[in-house]
C-alpha positions in Angstrom: 0.0 0.0 0.0 2.9 2.4 0.8 4.4 1.8 -2.6 1.1 2.4 -4.4 0.5 5.7 -2.6 4.1 6.9 -3.4 3.6 5.8 -7.1 0.3 7.8 -7.1 2.2 10.8 -5.9 4.9 10.4 -8.6 2.1 10.1 -11.2 0.5 13.3 -10.0 3.9 15.0 -10.1 4.4 14.0 -13.7 0.9 14.9 -14.8 1.4 18.3 -13.4 4.8 18.6 -15.0 3.2 17.7 -18.3 0.6 20.4 -17.9 3.3 23.0 -16.9 5.4 21.9 -19.9 2.5 22.2 -22.4 1.7 25.7 -21.1 5.4 26.7 -21.4 5.6 25.3 -24.9 2.5 27.1 -26.1 3.5 30.4 -24.6 7.2 30.6 -25.4 7.7 33.3 -28.0 10.1 31.4 -30.3 9.7 30.3 -33.9 11.6 27.1 -33.6 9.5 24.2 -32.3 12.6 22.4 -31.1 13.7 25.4 -29.0 10.2 25.8 -27.6 10.3 22.2 -26.6 13.7 22.7 -25.0 12.3 25.5 -22.8 9.3 23.4 -21.9 11.6 20.4 -21.0 13.8 22.5 -18.8 10.8 24.0 -17.0 9.2 20.6 -16.5 12.4 19.2 -15.1 12.7 22.2 -12.7 9.1 21.4 -11.6 10.0 17.8 -10.9 13.2 19.0 -9.1 11.0 21.0 -6.7 9.1 17.9 -5.7 12.4 15.9 -5.4 13.6 18.5 -3.0 10.3 18.6 -1.1 10.3 14.9 -0.6 14.1 14.7 -0.1 14.3 12.0 -2.7 15.9 12.6 -6.1 14.6 9.2 -7.3 11.4 11.0 -8.1 13.2 12.2 -11.2 14.2 8.7 -12.4 11.2 8.0 -14.6 11.7 11.4 -16.4 14.4 9.7 -18.6 11.8 7.4 -20.1 8.6 9.3 -20.0 9.7 12.7 -21.3 10.5 11.5 -24.8 7.1 10.0 -25.1 5.6 13.4 -24.5 8.1 15.5 -26.4 7.5 13.7 -29.7 3.8 14.7 -29.7 4.8 18.2 -30.7 5.6 16.8 -34.1 2.8 14.3 -34.6 0.1 14.9 -37.0 -2.1 11.8 -36.9 -3.5 12.5 -40.4 0.0 12.6 -41.9 1.8 9.7 -40.2 3.8 7.6 -42.8 5.8 4.4 -42.4 9.0 6.1 -41.2 7.2 8.1 -38.4 5.1 5.0 -37.4 8.2 2.9 -37.1 10.1 5.4 -35.0 7.0 5.8 -32.8 6.7 2.0 -32.2 10.4 1.8 -31.4 10.3 4.8 -29.1 7.2 3.8 -27.2 8.4 0.2 -26.8 11.6 1.6 -25.3 9.8 4.1 -23.0 7.2 1.6 -21.7 9.8 -1.1 -21.0 12.1 1.3 -19.1 9.3 2.9 -17.1 7.9 -0.5 -16.2 11.3 -1.6 -15.0 11.5 1.5 -12.8 8.1 0.8 -11.4 9.1 -2.8 -10.6 12.2 -1.7 -8.8 10.7 1.4 -7.1 10.2 0.6 -3.3 8.8 4.0 -2.2 10.1 7.3 -0.9 11.9 5.6 1.9 14.6 4.5 -0.6 16.8 6.8 -2.8 19.1 5.6 -5.6 22.5 4.8 -4.1 24.2 7.0 -6.7 22.4 10.1 -5.4 23.4 9.2 -1.8 26.9 9.0 -3.1 26.9 12.4 -4.7 25.1 13.9 -1.8 27.8 12.7 0.6 30.5 14.0 -1.7 29.0 17.5 -2.4 28.1 18.6 1.1 26.7 22.1 1.1 26.7 22.1 -2.7 24.2 19.3 -2.9 21.3 21.4 -4.0 23.4 22.7 -7.0 24.7 19.2 -7.8 21.2 17.8 -7.5 19.7 20.3 -9.9 22.4 20.5 -12.5 23.9 16.9 -12.3 21.0 14.7 -11.2 18.1 16.4 -12.9 19.2 18.8 -15.7 22.1 17.0 -17.2 20.1 13.8 -18.0 17.3 15.9 -19.3 19.6 17.7 -21.7 21.3 14.5 -22.8 18.0 12.8 -23.6 16.8 16.0 -25.4 19.8 16.0 -27.8 19.4 12.3 -28.2 15.9 12.9 -29.4 17.0 15.3 -32.1 17.1 12.6 -34.8 13.4 11.8 -33.9 12.4 15.4 -34.2 14.2 15.9 -37.5 12.8 12.6 -38.9 9.3 13.9 -38.3 10.2 17.2 -40.1 11.9 15.4 -43.0 10.2 15.3 -46.4 11.7 11.9 -47.3 10.0 8.5 -47.0 11.0 5.3 -45.3 13.0 2.7 -47.2 14.5 -0.7 -46.5 17.3 0.7 -44.3 14.6 2.5 -42.2 12.9 -0.8 -41.6 16.2 -2.5 -40.7 17.1 0.2 -38.2 13.7 0.0 -36.6 14.0 -3.7 -36.2 17.4 -3.3 -34.7 16.0 -0.6 -32.3 13.3 -3.0 -31.2 16.0 -5.7 -30.8 17.9 -3.3 -28.4 14.7 -2.9 -26.4 14.4 -6.7 -26.2 18.0 -7.0 -25.2 17.4 -4.6 -22.3 14.2 -6.5 -21.3 15.9 -9.9 -21.2 19.0 -8.6 -19.3 16.8 -6.9 -16.7 14.6 -10.0 -16.2 17.8 -12.1 -15.9 19.2 -9.7 -13.3 16.0 -9.5 -11.3 15.8 -13.4 -11.1 19.4 -13.7 -10.1 19.1 -11.2 -7.3 16.1 -13.0 -5.9 17.8 -16.4 -6.1 21.4 -15.5 -5.4 21.5 -12.2 -3.3 24.9 -10.7 -3.0 26.5 -12.8 -5.7 28.0 -11.6 -9.0 25.7 -12.1 -12.0 27.6 -13.9 -14.7 25.0 -15.9 -16.5 22.8 -15.3 -19.6 23.6 -12.1 -21.4 25.7 -11.0 -18.4 28.2 -13.7 -19.3 28.9 -11.9 -22.5 28.8 -8.3 -21.2 29.1 -6.7 -17.8 26.4 -4.2 -18.8 24.2 -5.7 -21.5 21.3 -3.4 -20.5 23.5 -0.3 -20.9 24.7 -1.6 -24.3 21.0 -1.9 -25.4 20.3 1.6 -24.2 23.2 3.1 -26.0 22.7 1.2 -29.2 18.9 2.1 -29.2 19.6 5.8 -29.7 22.1 5.1 -32.5 19.4 3.1 -34.2 17.0 6.0 -34.1 19.8 8.1 -35.6 20.2 5.6 -38.3 16.5 5.7 -39.0 16.7 9.4 -39.4 19.7 9.2 -41.8 17.8 6.6 -43.9 15.2 9.3 -44.5 17.1 12.5 -44.5 20.5 11.5 -45.9 23.8 11.8 -44.1 24.9 15.1 -45.5 21.8 17.0 -44.4 21.4 16.2 -40.8 24.6 14.4 -39.7 25.1 16.7 -36.7 22.1 15.1 -34.9 24.5 12.2 -34.3 25.9 14.3 -31.4 22.8 13.2 -29.5 23.5 9.5 -29.2 27.2 10.3 -28.8 26.4 12.5 -25.8 24.4 9.5 -24.4 27.3 7.2 -25.0 29.7 9.6 -23.2 27.3 9.8 -20.2 27.5 6.0 -19.8 31.2 5.6 -20.4 32.3 8.5 -18.2 29.8 8.4 -15.4 27.4 5.5 -15.2 29.7 2.5 -15.9 32.7 3.6 -13.9 30.5 4.5 -10.9 28.7 1.2 -11.1 31.9 -0.9 -11.4 33.5 0.9 -8.5 30.5 0.0 -6.3 30.5 -3.6 -7.5 34.2 -3.9 -6.7 33.7 -2.5 -3.2 30.8 -4.8 -2.4 31.7 -8.0 -4.3 35.4 -9.1 -4.3 34.6 -11.7 -7.0 33.7 -8.9 -9.4 37.4 -8.2 -10.2 37.7 -11.7 -11.6 34.4 -11.3 -13.5 35.8 -8.1 -15.1 38.9 -10.0 -16.3 36.8 -12.5 -18.3 33.8 -10.5 -19.4 33.5 -7.7 -22.0 32.8 -4.3 -20.4 30.0 -3.3 -22.7 29.7 -4.9 -26.2 28.4 -8.5 -25.8 31.4 -10.8 -26.7 31.8 -14.5 -26.0 34.2 -15.0 -23.0 36.5 -17.1 -25.2 37.1 -14.1 -27.4 37.8 -11.9 -24.4 40.3 -14.4 -23.1 42.1 -14.7 -26.5 42.3 -10.9 -26.7 43.9 -10.7 -23.2 46.3 -13.5 -24.0 47.3 -11.7 -27.2 
């Protein structure tokens, strides 16, 4: 019951954030739809940050990563003019967002618990925590996801039509979502059956972070879908979006996660020696590479 009440509060926070964002989008005096969306996104994030501060739990922001894109894309949707390329990107995007949000709901235990990473940064930042919380925990991911969404925005504005490569990229994007789903299910089952032990089975035998690999690859597939419609020379700069997402994982998420694993599970060091860090690779190939 406690979890359900806290989830209801989170839902109300996000519904109100959506309303605030829509009002900001409609009343921002800019010609560019993308810039108006950016303003609305920043204002909605600030609104969620206010509730994170009020409840003293920054995990209220966690689902923003997966639900914001599902709302942002509607600024470009004309239901009467949807073609194959826009339908494919919508299917991929909503499959990704629903899966990631469902996984957050499954792991959410209520306001009594805050993500360990936020506790880590809070202990390190001291009096600067409010600044770190707003800029690093809330605003940085919002901006990274926004630039990662640029290929989707540009695809909706492109005059071109879908082709074979668009379909291939869409199927690969859905494959990335499936990869994340399977890896999450495997991890949840492992934690229930073997608490405190290193997960080195299933997809986790081939990669230390198969869920992260699926997340990173997904945004590159959306970029590939855009390129298949617009052409490389016209909108190549939108590739900075998935690149920013890649850097976020390589520089912050993965190192922080691995440092925590090493401090909590001594066997993780040996697991690192025989398992690929990100790209799923058979252990035998990792061993041959190290021996070479």
